[in-house]
Each structure stands twice: as C-alpha cells, then as structure tokens.
VOMAR-365049 format. One record per atom (N, C-alpha, C): residue in three letters; atom name; x, y, z. Coordinates in Angstrom, 2 decimals. Each point is the difference from the previous one (the first is absolute). Example, Ala and Ser with C-alpha at 12.3 -4.5 7.8 and 13.67 -1.06 7.14 Angstrom:
2
  res  atom     east    north       up
  ALA     N    13.19    -5.69     7.80
  ALA    CA    -0.89     1.19     0.00
  ALA     C     0.90     1.20     0.00
  SER     N    -0.35     1.05    -0.72
  SER    CA     0.82     1.19     0.06
  SER     C    -0.77     1.09     0.73
***
This chain:
87
  res  atom     east    north       up
  MET     N    20.87    23.52    -3.05
  MET    CA    -0.03    -1.33     0.60
  MET     C    -1.45    -0.49     0.02
  SER     N    -0.26    -1.18    -0.52
  SER    CA    -1.37    -0.50    -0.08
  SER     C    -0.31    -0.90     1.20
  ASN     N    -1.27     0.01     0.38
  ASN    CA    -0.46    -0.88     1.07
  ASN     C    -0.50    -1.28    -0.63
  ASN     N     0.62    -1.09     0.32
  ASN    CA    -0.41    -1.29    -0.53
  ASN     C    -0.62    -0.80     1.14
  GLY     N    -1.34     0.10     0.13
  GLY    CA    -0.71    -0.68     1.08
  GLY     C     0.09    -1.50    -0.10
  GLY     N     0.04    -0.53    -1.24
  GLY    CA     0.08    -1.45    -0.18
  GLY     C     1.29    -0.57     0.56
  ALA     N     1.11     0.68    -0.24
  ALA    CA     1.29    -0.47     0.51
  ALA     C     0.02     0.06     1.53
  LYS     N    -0.58     1.06     0.54
  LYS    CA    -0.06     0.11     1.46
  LYS     C    -0.83    -1.13     0.59
  ALA     N    -1.11    -0.33    -0.67
  ALA    CA    -0.86    -1.08     0.49
  ALA     C     0.74    -1.33    -0.03
  VAL     N     0.77    -0.23    -1.07
  VAL    CA     0.77    -1.25    -0.10
  VAL     C     1.02    -0.08     1.13
  TRP     N     0.71     1.10     0.25
  TRP    CA     0.99    -0.01     1.08
  TRP     C    -0.66    -0.20     1.37
  PHE     N    -1.18     0.63     0.19
  PHE    CA    -0.71    -0.17     1.26
  PHE     C    -0.39    -1.46     0.19
  LEU     N    -0.60    -0.61    -1.05
  LEU    CA    -0.42    -1.40     0.10
  LEU     C     1.19    -0.93     0.19
  THR     N     1.11     0.31    -0.64
  THR    CA     1.21    -0.81     0.18
  THR     C     0.48     0.07     1.44
  GLY     N     0.07     1.21     0.54
  GLY    CA     0.42     0.18     1.38
  GLY     C    -0.96    -0.67     0.97
  PHE     N    -1.29     0.13    -0.28
  PHE    CA    -1.01    -0.63     0.85
  PHE     C     0.17    -1.51    -0.01
  SER     N     0.21    -0.57    -1.19
  SER    CA     0.16    -1.46    -0.12
  SER     C     1.23    -0.48     0.74
  VAL     N     1.10     0.71    -0.17
  VAL    CA     1.24    -0.38     0.70
  VAL     C    -0.22     0.07     1.51
  GLY     N    -0.66     1.05     0.45
  GLY    CA    -0.28     0.14     1.43
  GLY     C    -0.88    -1.12     0.52
  ALA     N    -1.01    -0.38    -0.80
  ALA    CA    -0.90    -1.08     0.42
  ALA     C     0.75    -1.32     0.09
  VAL     N     0.86    -0.28    -0.97
  VAL    CA     0.78    -1.24     0.03
  VAL     C     0.93    -0.01     1.21
  MET     N     0.67     1.11     0.25
  MET    CA     0.90     0.08     1.16
  MET     C    -0.77    -0.20     1.30
  ALA     N    -1.19     0.60     0.07
  ALA    CA    -0.80    -0.16     1.22
  ALA     C    -0.36    -1.46     0.21
  LEU     N    -0.36    -0.69    -1.09
  LEU    CA    -0.34    -1.42     0.13
  LEU     C     1.21    -0.84     0.41
  LEU     N     1.15     0.32    -0.59
  LEU    CA     1.20    -0.76     0.32
  LEU     C     0.47     0.23     1.43
  LEU     N    -0.20     1.18     0.51
  LEU    CA     0.47     0.33     1.34
  LEU     C    -1.07    -0.15     1.07
  ALA     N    -1.19    -0.43    -0.40
  ALA    CA    -1.11    -0.14     0.95
  ALA     C     0.30    -1.12     1.00
  PRO     N    -0.45     0.18     1.22
  PRO    CA     0.25    -1.02     1.03
  PRO     C    -0.98    -1.17    -0.07
  LYS     N    -0.27    -0.49    -1.20
  LYS    CA    -0.88    -1.16    -0.18
  LYS     C     0.83    -1.15    -0.53
  SER     N    -0.55    -1.19     0.18
  SER    CA     0.68    -1.17    -0.54
  SER     C    -0.15    -0.01    -1.52
  GLY     N     0.80    -0.80    -0.64
  GLY    CA    -0.08    -0.12    -1.45
  GLY     C    -1.37    -0.46    -0.46
  LYS     N    -0.57    -0.96     0.72
  LYS    CA    -1.32    -0.52    -0.37
  LYS     C    -1.05     1.10     0.11
  GLU     N     0.03     0.76     1.09
  GLU    CA    -0.96     1.08     0.18
  GLU     C     0.16     1.06    -1.09
  THR     N     1.24     0.31    -0.33
  THR    CA     0.26     1.00    -1.03
  THR     C    -0.50    -0.49    -1.35
  ARG     N     0.25    -1.26    -0.33
  ARG    CA    -0.48    -0.55    -1.28
  ARG     C    -1.53     0.00    -0.06
  GLU     N    -0.65    -0.35     1.12
  GLU    CA    -1.46     0.02     0.05
  GLU     C    -0.52     1.43    -0.20
  PHE     N     0.66     0.95     0.65
  PHE    CA    -0.38     1.40    -0.14
  PHE     C     0.14     0.46    -1.45
  ILE     N     1.12    -0.34    -0.63
  ILE    CA     0.22     0.38    -1.39
  ILE     C    -1.05    -0.65    -0.90
  GLY     N    -0.30    -1.25     0.25
  GLY    CA    -1.03    -0.70    -0.78
  GLY     C    -1.36     0.64     0.13
  GLU     N    -0.36     0.38     1.23
  GLU    CA    -1.28     0.65     0.23
  GLU     C    -0.07     1.34    -0.73
  LYS     N     1.07     0.77     0.10
  LYS    CA     0.03     1.31    -0.65
  LYS     C    -0.02    -0.14    -1.52
  ALA     N     0.68    -1.02    -0.52
  ALA    CA    -0.01    -0.23    -1.44
  ALA     C    -1.41    -0.37    -0.47
  GLU     N    -0.69    -0.82     0.79
  GLU    CA    -1.37    -0.38    -0.35
  GLU     C    -0.93     1.22     0.06
  GLU     N     0.17     0.83     1.02
  GLU    CA    -0.80     1.23     0.09
  GLU     C     0.26     0.89    -1.20
  GLY     N     1.26     0.11    -0.40
  GLY    CA     0.35     0.82    -1.16
  GLY     C    -0.61    -0.55    -1.27
  ARG     N     0.05    -1.32    -0.16
  ARG    CA    -0.59    -0.63    -1.18
  ARG     C    -1.51     0.23    -0.04
  ASP     N    -0.66    -0.15     1.15
  ASP    CA    -1.44     0.23     0.07
  ASP     C    -0.35     1.46    -0.32
  TYR     N     0.82     0.93     0.49
  TYR    CA    -0.23     1.42    -0.25
  TYR     C     0.13     0.30    -1.49
  VAL     N     1.05    -0.53    -0.62
  VAL    CA     0.22     0.24    -1.43
  VAL     C    -1.14    -0.62    -0.81
  ALA     N    -0.44    -1.19     0.37
  ALA    CA    -1.10    -0.64    -0.72
  ALA     C    -1.28     0.81     0.14
  SER     N    -0.26     0.50     1.20
  SER    CA    -1.19     0.80     0.24
  SER     C     0.03     1.29    -0.82
  LYS     N     1.14     0.68     0.00
  LYS    CA     0.13     1.24    -0.77
  LYS     C    -0.10    -0.29    -1.49
  GLY     N     0.51    -1.13    -0.44
  GLY    CA    -0.11    -0.38    -1.40
  GLY     C    -1.45    -0.19    -0.42
  LYS     N    -0.79    -0.66     0.87
  LYS    CA    -1.42    -0.19    -0.29
  LYS     C    -0.73     1.34    -0.04
  GLU     N     0.33     0.89     0.94
  GLU    CA    -0.61     1.33     0.01
  GLU     C     0.34     0.76    -1.28
  PHE     N     1.26    -0.08    -0.41
  PHE    CA     0.43     0.68    -1.22
  PHE     C    -0.73    -0.55    -1.22
  ARG     N    -0.13    -1.32    -0.04
  ARG    CA    -0.69    -0.63    -1.14
  ARG     C    -1.45     0.45    -0.06
  ARG     N    -0.70     0.01     1.16
  ARG    CA    -1.40     0.44     0.02
  ARG     C    -0.11     1.45    -0.47
  ALA     N     0.90     0.85     0.49
  ALA    CA    -0.03     1.41    -0.39
  ALA     C     0.26     0.14    -1.50
  ALA     N     0.93    -0.77    -0.53
  ALA    CA     0.30     0.06    -1.43
  ALA     C    -1.19    -0.49    -0.82
  GLU     N    -0.65    -1.08     0.44
  GLU    CA    -1.17    -0.51    -0.71
  GLU     C    -1.13     1.03     0.00
  ASP     N    -0.21     0.67     1.15
  ASP    CA    -1.02     1.04     0.08
  ASP     C     0.33     1.15    -0.95
  LEU     N     1.25     0.39    -0.05
  LEU    CA     0.42     1.09    -0.87
  LEU     C    -0.18    -0.37    -1.47
  VAL     N     0.36    -1.22    -0.36
  VAL    CA    -0.17    -0.46    -1.38
  VAL     C    -1.49    -0.03    -0.36
  GLY     N    -0.82    -0.48     0.91
  GLY    CA    -1.45    -0.04    -0.25
  GLY     C    -0.57     1.39    -0.18
  LYS     N     0.43     0.92     0.82
  LYS    CA    -0.47     1.39    -0.11
  LYS     C     0.45     0.60    -1.32
  GLY     N     1.23    -0.25    -0.39
  GLY    CA     0.50     0.49    -1.29
  GLY     C    -0.77    -0.59    -1.16
  ARG     N    -0.30    -1.28     0.08
  ARG    CA    -0.76    -0.67    -1.06
  ARG     C    -1.39     0.60    -0.12
  ARG     N    -0.67     0.22     1.15
  ARG    CA    -1.34     0.59    -0.03
  ARG     C     0.04     1.42    -0.58
  THR     N     1.00     0.77     0.38
  THR    CA     0.14     1.36    -0.52
  THR     C     0.23    -0.03    -1.51
  ALA     N     0.84    -0.90    -0.46
  ALA    CA     0.26    -0.11    -1.44
  ALA     C    -1.26    -0.41    -0.75
  GLU     N    -0.77    -0.93     0.55
  GLU    CA    -1.25    -0.43    -0.63
  GLU     C    -0.99     1.15    -0.06
  ASP     N    -0.10     0.78     1.09
  ASP    CA    -0.90     1.15     0.02
  ASP     C     0.40     1.02    -1.06
  LEU     N     1.29     0.27    -0.09
  LEU    CA     0.48     0.96    -1.00
  LEU     C    -0.25    -0.51    -1.42
  MET     N     0.18    -1.30    -0.21
  MET    CA    -0.24    -0.57    -1.31
  MET     C    -1.48     0.11    -0.37
  ASP     N    -0.89    -0.28     0.95
  ASP    CA    -1.44     0.13    -0.25
  ASP     C    -0.37     1.44    -0.33
  LYS     N     0.55     0.94     0.74
  LYS    CA    -0.27     1.42    -0.26
  LYS     C     0.51     0.40    -1.38
  GLY     N     1.18    -0.51    -0.36
  GLY    CA     0.55     0.28    -1.33
  GLY     C    -0.87    -0.57    -1.10
  LYS     N    -0.50    -1.21     0.18
  LYS    CA    -0.89    -0.60    -0.99
  LYS     C    -1.28     0.80    -0.14
  ASP     N    -0.56     0.44     1.15
  ASP    CA    -1.21     0.82    -0.05
  ASP     C     0.25     1.30    -0.74
  LEU     N     1.14     0.63     0.27
  LEU    CA     0.35     1.25    -0.67
  LEU     C     0.17    -0.20    -1.49
  VAL     N     0.67    -1.05    -0.39
  VAL    CA     0.19    -0.29    -1.43
  VAL     C    -1.36    -0.27    -0.65
  GLY     N    -0.86    -0.71     0.70
  GLY    CA    -1.33    -0.29    -0.53
  GLY     C    -0.81     1.27    -0.20
  LYS     N     0.12     0.95     0.91
  LYS    CA    -0.73     1.27    -0.12
  LYS     C     0.56     0.85    -1.14
  ILE     N     1.32    -0.04    -0.18
  ILE    CA     0.63     0.81    -1.03
  ILE     C    -0.30    -0.55    -1.39
  SER     N    -0.02    -1.31    -0.16
  SER    CA    -0.16    -0.61    -1.31
  SER     C    -1.45    -0.05    -0.43
  VAL     N    -0.93     0.29     0.86
  VAL    CA    -1.43    -0.05    -0.37
  VAL     C    -0.43     1.26    -0.66
***
C-alpha cells in the first residue's frame, strides 16, 4: 500500500474548505457582516498571493543571475584552457 501525501493534502484542504464555508453560513452574523468578512479575507488572500509571487520572482531572478554568472565564469575558464593548450 503506497502513501500518497498529495491525495491526503487534497482531502484535507477540501474538508477544511467545506468546514470554513459551513462556519460562515452558520455564523451568528448578518448577511452584510458575513459578506464584508468574506471580502476582507479574499483581499487578504489576494495580497498574500501577490506578495509570495513577487518573492518567488525575485528569488528566480537571483537564481538565473547566479547561473548566468557561473556559466560565464566556466566559459572564460574554458577559453583560457583552450588558449593554453593550443599555444
């Protein structure tokens, strides 16, 4: 029997989402308050995703830059080696 962590995570998130929706529907708040709460949480979620996206992009750009510098260094070393061998 194999352990499939991804499937477990999906089921957990599904259960969590259903529970969150039920909690909102059964909450002792008015419809307007509930809609405002949902709107605020959606905005917080959007801001969080945007922030993480910017962080990911910066990290990816740094990684690409580091890879480019490493490749250039290796290319220069290779050219020097070829120059020494052919002389």
